[in-house]
C-alpha positions in Angstrom: -172.0 149.7 112.4 -170.9 151.7 109.6 -170.9 155.5 109.6 -173.9 156.9 107.5 -175.8 160.3 107.3 -178.0 160.0 110.6 -177.6 158.3 113.9 -179.9 157.0 116.6 -177.3 155.1 118.8 -175.4 156.9 121.5 -172.6 156.3 124.2 -173.4 157.5 127.8 -170.3 158.9 129.2 -169.6 161.3 132.3 -170.2 164.9 131.3 -166.6 165.9 132.3 -165.4 163.1 129.8 -167.4 164.3 126.9 -166.4 168.3 127.5 -162.6 167.0 127.3 -163.4 165.1 124.2 -165.2 168.1 122.7 -162.5 170.5 123.5 -159.9 168.4 121.9 -158.2 167.6 125.2 -158.3 164.1 124.9 -159.3 161.5 122.3 -159.9 158.7 124.5 -162.7 157.2 126.5 -163.7 154.5 128.9 -166.6 152.4 127.4 -168.2 149.5 129.5 -167.4 147.0 126.8 -165.3 146.9 123.7 -166.5 149.1 120.8 -166.0 148.1 117.3 -163.5 150.0 114.8 -165.8 152.3 112.5 -168.7 152.2 115.1 -170.1 155.6 115.3 -172.6 157.2 118.0 -173.7 160.4 119.6 -172.0 161.5 123.1 -174.7 161.4 125.7 -173.9 163.4 128.8 -174.4 161.8 132.2 -174.1 164.2 135.5 -172.1 161.9 137.8 -170.8 162.5 141.6 -167.3 161.3 142.4 -166.2 160.6 146.0 -162.2 161.2 145.1 -160.5 163.4 142.3 -161.2 161.4 139.2 -159.4 164.0 136.9 -155.9 165.5 136.7 -156.0 168.9 138.0 -155.2 170.5 134.6 -158.6 169.4 133.6 -160.5 172.2 135.3 -163.5 172.4 133.7 -165.7 174.2 136.4 -168.9 174.8 134.2 -170.8 172.0 132.6 -173.5 172.9 130.1 -176.9 173.2 131.9 -179.8 170.9 130.3 -182.6 172.6 128.8 -184.9 171.3 131.1 -185.1 168.7 133.7 -186.5 166.1 131.2 -183.8 167.0 128.7 -180.4 167.0 127.7 -178.4 168.5 125.1 -176.5 166.6 122.4 -173.7 168.5 121.4 -171.4 165.9 119.2 -170.7 162.5 117.8 -167.8 160.3 117.6 -166.5 157.6 115.5 -164.4 154.8 117.4 -161.0 154.3 115.5 -159.7 151.6 117.7 -160.7 150.1 120.9 -158.0 148.5 123.3 -158.4 146.1 126.2 -156.2 146.4 129.5 -156.1 143.6 132.0 -153.3 144.2 134.1 -153.7 146.7 136.9 -150.1 147.6 136.7 -150.9 149.3 133.1 -153.2 151.8 134.6 -150.5 153.9 135.7 -149.0 154.3 132.6 -152.2 154.8 131.0 -153.0 157.6 133.8 -150.0 159.5 132.8 -151.3 160.0 129.2 -155.1 160.5 129.8 -157.2 162.9 131.6 -158.0 160.2 134.5 -156.1 159.6 137.9 -154.7 156.2 138.3 -157.0 155.9 141.5 -159.9 156.7 139.4 -158.7 154.0 136.7 -158.3 151.4 139.2 -161.7 152.2 140.6 -163.4 151.6 137.2 -161.6 148.3 136.8 -162.5 147.4 140.3 -164.7 144.0 140.1 -164.1 143.9 136.4 -161.7 141.6 134.4 -160.7 144.5 131.9 -160.8 148.3 131.2 -161.7 149.2 127.7 -159.8 152.3 125.9 -161.5 153.6 123.1 -159.9 156.0 120.7 -162.6 158.3 119.3 -162.4 161.0 116.5 -164.9 163.5 117.6 -167.2 165.7 115.6 -169.2 168.8 116.7 -172.7 169.1 115.7 -173.5 172.6 114.1 -176.0 173.1 116.5 -176.7 171.3 120.0 -179.8 169.3 119.8 -182.2 168.9 122.9 -183.6 165.3 123.3 -185.6 163.6 126.1 -183.3 162.3 129.0 -183.4 158.8 129.3 -184.3 157.5 132.9 -182.0 155.5 135.1 -179.0 156.5 133.0 -176.5 156.4 135.7 -176.6 152.7 135.4 -175.7 152.8 131.5 -172.6 155.0 132.0 -170.1 153.6 129.2 -172.9 151.5 127.4 -174.5 152.2 123.9 -178.1 153.1 124.1 -180.6 154.3 121.7 -181.9 157.9 121.9 -185.3 157.2 120.3 -184.9 159.3 117.1 -182.5 159.7 114.3 -180.3 162.9 114.0 -178.2 163.9 111.3 -174.6 164.0 111.3 -171.7 165.9 109.1 -168.3 164.0 109.2 -166.7 167.3 107.7 -166.7 169.0 111.3 -164.0 167.1 113.4 -162.9 168.6 116.5 -159.4 167.7 115.5 -157.8 167.6 112.2 -156.5 164.1 110.9 -153.0 165.4 111.7 -153.8 166.5 115.3 -156.0 163.2 116.0 -153.0 160.8 114.7 -150.5 162.7 116.9 -152.9 162.2 119.9 -153.5 158.6 119.0 -149.7 157.8 118.7 -149.0 159.4 122.0 -151.9 157.6 123.6 -150.7 154.2 122.3 -147.2 154.7 123.2 -148.3 155.9 126.7 -146.5 158.9 125.9 -146.9 161.1 129.2 -149.2 164.0 128.4 -148.2 167.7 129.5 -150.5 168.5 132.5 -150.2 172.1 133.2 -151.5 173.5 136.5 -154.6 175.7 136.0 -154.4 179.0 135.7 -156.6 181.5 137.4 -156.6 184.6 135.8 -156.9 187.8 137.4 -157.2 191.2 135.9 -155.3 194.1 137.5 -156.2 197.8 136.5 -153.1 199.5 135.1 -151.9 202.6 137.2 -153.0 205.8 135.9 -150.0 208.3 135.3 -150.7 211.7 136.5 -151.2 214.4 133.4 -148.1 216.3 133.0 -148.6 220.2 132.9 -148.1 221.3 129.3 -148.2 224.7 127.5 -151.5 224.7 125.5 -151.0 225.2 121.9 -153.2 225.1 119.1 -152.3 221.9 116.8 -152.8 221.7 113.3 -155.8 219.5 112.3 -155.1 215.7 111.6 -155.3 214.7 108.0 -156.8 211.4 107.8 -155.1 208.7 105.8 -156.9 206.5 103.4 -156.6 202.7 103.2 -156.6 200.8 99.8 -159.5 198.3 99.6 -157.2 195.4 98.9 -153.8 196.0 100.2 -150.8 194.1 99.1 -148.0 192.5 100.9 -146.0 195.5 102.1 -142.6 196.2 103.4 -142.9 200.1 103.7 -146.2 201.5 104.2 -148.5 203.3 101.2 -151.2 204.1 103.5 -150.0 206.2 106.1 -147.4 209.1 105.9 -143.7 208.3 107.2 -142.6 209.2 110.5 -139.2 209.8 111.4 -137.5 207.8 114.1 -136.4 204.2 114.4 -138.4 203.1 117.2 -141.5 202.2 115.4 -139.8 201.1 112.1 -141.1 197.3 113.0 -144.6 198.2 112.3 -144.0 198.6 108.7 -142.6 195.0 108.6 -145.6 193.0 110.0 -146.8 192.3 106.6 -143.7 191.6 105.1 -142.8 189.1 107.8 -146.2 187.7 107.7 -145.8 186.9 104.0 -142.4 185.1 104.7 -141.5 182.0 106.3 -140.0 183.7 109.5 -142.7 182.1 111.7 -141.1 183.2 115.3 -140.3 186.7 114.0 -143.8 186.8 112.9 -145.2 185.8 116.2 -142.9 188.2 118.0 -144.2 191.1 115.7 -147.8 190.3 116.5 -147.4 190.4 120.1 -145.5 193.5 119.8 -148.3 195.1 118.0 -151.0 193.9 120.4 -149.1 195.6 123.2 -148.8 198.7 121.1 -152.7 198.7 120.5 -153.0 198.6 124.3 -153.5 195.0 125.3 -151.8 193.4 128.2 -150.9 190.0 130.0 -151.0 189.9 133.7 -150.7 186.2 134.3 -147.2 184.4 135.0 -147.4 181.6 132.4 -144.9 181.3 129.6 -147.4 179.0 127.7 -149.9 181.9 127.5 -148.1 185.0 127.1 -147.7 188.4 125.4 -144.0 188.7 125.8 -142.7 189.8 122.4 -139.0 188.8 123.2 -140.1 185.1 123.3 -142.5 182.8 121.5 -145.0 180.4 122.9 -142.9 177.4 121.8 -144.2 173.7 121.4 -147.4 173.3 123.3 -148.0 177.1 123.9 -150.2 179.7 122.4 -148.9 182.3 120.1 -150.3 184.9 122.0 -152.8 185.7 124.8 -154.0 188.9 126.5 -156.4 189.3 129.7 -156.6 193.1 129.7 -158.7 194.8 129.0 -160.5 191.8 127.8 -159.1 188.0 127.1 -157.9 187.6 123.4 -156.1 184.5 122.1 -154.7 183.6 118.9 -152.4 181.6 116.4 -150.0 183.1 114.1 -149.3 181.7 110.5 -146.5 183.2 108.3 -146.6 181.8 105.0 -145.1 182.7 101.6 -147.6 181.0 99.0 -148.9 177.6 100.8 -152.6 177.2 102.1 -153.1 177.2 105.5 -154.4 173.7 106.7 -157.0 172.8 109.1 -154.2 172.1 111.8 -153.9 175.6 112.5 -157.4 176.5 113.6 -157.5 173.1 115.5 -154.2 173.9 117.4 -155.9 177.0 118.7 -158.9 175.2 119.8 -156.8 172.4 121.4 -154.3 174.6 123.1 -157.0 177.2 124.1 -158.9 174.6 126.1 -156.0 172.6 127.2 -154.1 175.8 128.7 -156.8 178.3 129.4 -159.7 175.8 130.5 -162.7 177.6 131.4 -161.4 181.1 130.5 -160.9 180.0 126.5 -164.8 180.2 125.9 -164.8 183.9 126.6 -161.7 184.9 124.8 -161.8 186.9 121.6 -160.1 184.3 118.8 -158.1 185.5 116.1 -156.0 183.6 113.8 -153.3 185.9 112.0 -152.4 184.3 108.5 -151.2 185.6 105.2 -152.1 182.7 103.2 -155.5 181.3 102.1 -157.4 178.7 104.3 -158.2 175.5 103.0 -162.0 174.8 102.8 -161.8 172.4 105.9 -159.6 175.0 107.9 -162.2 177.9 107.1 -165.2 175.7 108.0 -163.5 175.0 111.4 -162.9 178.7 111.9 -166.5 179.5 111.0 -167.9 176.9 113.3 -165.7 178.0 116.4 -165.9 181.7 115.8 -162.4 182.3 115.0 -161.5 185.7 113.3 -159.0 185.0 110.4 -157.1 188.5 109.9 -154.6 189.1 107.1 -151.0 190.7 108.3 -151.7 193.7 106.1 -154.8 194.3 108.0 -153.1 194.3 111.4 -150.4 196.5 110.1 -152.9 199.1 109.0 -154.5 199.0 112.4 -151.1 199.4 114.1 -150.2 202.0 111.7 -153.4 203.9 112.5 -152.6 203.9 116.4 -149.1 205.1 115.6 -150.3 208.3 113.8 -153.6 209.0 115.8 -152.9 207.5 119.3 -156.7 208.0 120.5 -158.0 206.4 117.5 -158.3 202.9 118.4 -161.1 202.0 121.0 -160.4 198.4 122.3 -164.0 197.7 123.3 -165.2 198.9 120.1 -162.8 196.6 118.6 -164.0 193.7 120.6 -167.7 194.4 119.6 -166.5 194.1 116.2 -164.4 190.9 116.6 -167.2 189.2 118.6 -169.9 189.6 116.0 -170.3 187.8 112.7 -169.0 187.0 110.3 -165.9 184.9 111.4 -163.4 182.6 109.5 -161.8 184.5 106.3 -164.6 187.2 106.1 -163.7 188.6 109.4 -161.1 190.3 107.5 -163.3 192.4 105.9 -165.1 193.0 108.8 -162.1 194.6 110.4 -161.2 196.6 107.3 -164.8 198.4 107.4 -164.2 198.9 111.0 -161.0 200.7 110.0 -162.6 202.6 107.2 -165.1 203.7 110.0 -162.5 205.1 112.1 -161.0 206.7 109.3 -164.3 208.3 108.0 -164.9 209.7 111.5 -161.3 211.3 111.8 -161.8 212.6 108.3 -165.2 214.4 109.6 -163.5 216.0 112.6 -160.3 217.0 110.2 -162.7 218.9 107.7 -164.7 220.5 110.6 -161.5 221.6 112.1 -160.6 223.2 108.8 -164.1 224.9 108.0 -164.1 226.5 111.6 -160.6 227.9 110.9 -161.8 229.3 107.6 -165.0 230.8 108.6 -166.6 232.5 111.8 -167.5 229.0 112.9 -171.5 229.9 113.3 -174.1 227.1 112.8 -175.4 228.7 109.7 -171.8 228.7 108.0 -171.0 225.1 109.2 -174.5 223.7 107.9 -174.1 225.4 104.5 -170.4 224.0 103.9 -170.1 220.9 105.7 -173.7 219.2 105.7 -173.3 218.7 101.9 -170.3 216.3 102.0 -171.2 215.2 105.7 -175.0 214.8 106.5 -175.1 215.0 110.3 -177.9 216.2 112.7 -177.2 219.3 114.5 -177.0 217.2 117.8 -174.4 214.9 116.3 -172.0 217.9 115.1 -172.5 219.5 118.7 -171.2 216.4 120.5 -168.1 216.5 117.8 -167.5 220.2 118.6 -167.5 219.5 122.2 -165.0 216.7 121.9 -162.6 218.7 119.6 -163.0 221.7 122.1 -162.1 219.7 125.2 -158.7 220.8 127.1 -157.4 216.8 125.9 -157.7 217.9 122.2 -157.6 221.5 121.9 -158.2 221.6 118.1 -160.7 224.5 118.5 -161.7 227.2 120.8 -164.7 227.0 123.0 -167.9 229.0 122.4 -171.6 227.8 122.9 
């Protein structure tokens, strides 16, 4: 069957097998009969019970999608068979187990009382939205077989889980029986950081802050045109984030991004070199470029480029490694790609469909510089709310810029308010007359800001009700 714009055929597979295919962990499936190259079908999930361990421990998918109702199932993806291989010798199953998600005992069990085991290499495409269809009766007896779902559904070949490059690599590794890297599952635990005692200090009346301004379209920078210079060499690395991001120094850029995230307040509490935030190292082959699990999970990929576009391999790599290394923790992560180059159309579509925020190095530098000059200005929970919501893909950079402008606007209000209080008596009528023209605020809003500015932790103004 050739690929068309709609399908009504499906391949029934265990739900775990389908989730591994959708997550890009594997490109192999075990049909009951040989499939034709070029044949396309939906992936129909079947709940199965196993007496022994059928999968390698690294495939720890603990939560499978729940059906919409007892009489329905979800269709999430479709696939095209690129090749189907026949294995007749039991001795070959051990080598196959080393490069797939199944254990040798499971492969032997599937071959029991059969002359062959069939291995299909599938290029999987995720549907834009999962579709609920009527469940087929007695589906357990049809595992590994193609079935009709009773209706035609449209498909789109432009949304593959893995890019052509990623799929070809998996295909070659499977055919050559190259052993897969099976990391032990990581059980993330979050520990709260110790609260340091507040030191005794002499109270002084600091000068009000003067908020910076951010240009709407910052150019690649080596020294900051956005924030005032600050003496000392300890934080000069911040001014190099954009410049290194717009170069070919990929490893150095990854280290700077990790350092910036730590500076912003993120941390990593797990001991896993493949999912780290250590700025003195990199993820290396098969590792994530950065991963934080405190105060919430954040994962991403870095791409330092001079002029070339960013291909679909970059978001596909993040999706594949995220599911492979983090397993069930990946879905709840804030997902970021930090890249200087423009994404190709395919790459941006993959980012959009998988809720990936594409951020420019200049924007990360501006965020870090704001933290440097106004240490309490970055609220990581508000940042999470920004990154968790649409738009995603390349438009996410404008979303984050708007968030930065909002922070600076709030700083400007506080700066202007402190100046006016120092100039006049500070009574409400004076503030209304001089302040509300440029910053229209309700009395209650102004009261909250005045209480904040008068608190012992800021001390910008005195206290008077």
